[in-house]
C-alpha positions, 0 to 999 in steps of 0.5 A: 500499499506504501507504493499506492500512496506514493503514486497517489500523492504524485497524482499517478493514480493509474499507477496507484491503482495498479499497484494496489487498488485498496491502497488507492482508495485509502489514499484518496479517502485519506486525502478527502478526510483531511479538509473535513477533519480540519473543518471540524477542528476550525469550527469546534464542532463535534464529530460525533453527531455526523459519525452517529448517521453513518452506517459503519456496518456497511462501511465495514462490509464495503471495506472488507469487500474492497480489501478482498477484491484488491487481494484478488487482483494482486494475486491474479496479477502475480499469477498471470503477469 
């Protein structure tokens, strides 16, 4: 995932996905989270009410599906070049 993050930071999103698809998703999520967290910090608003509205079970299942799909992609890529 380090390689995917390194590519994403440089704006090389195709290379990031090729290196590790789930890592590329996490890199984009991290980049999107930065301004959101800065806004919460600057306004002094609590994160809790927003987090209470998120369906964390669905987020967890989606993350698991993406991680497993990414693992499968990498396994097939190594096997078949």
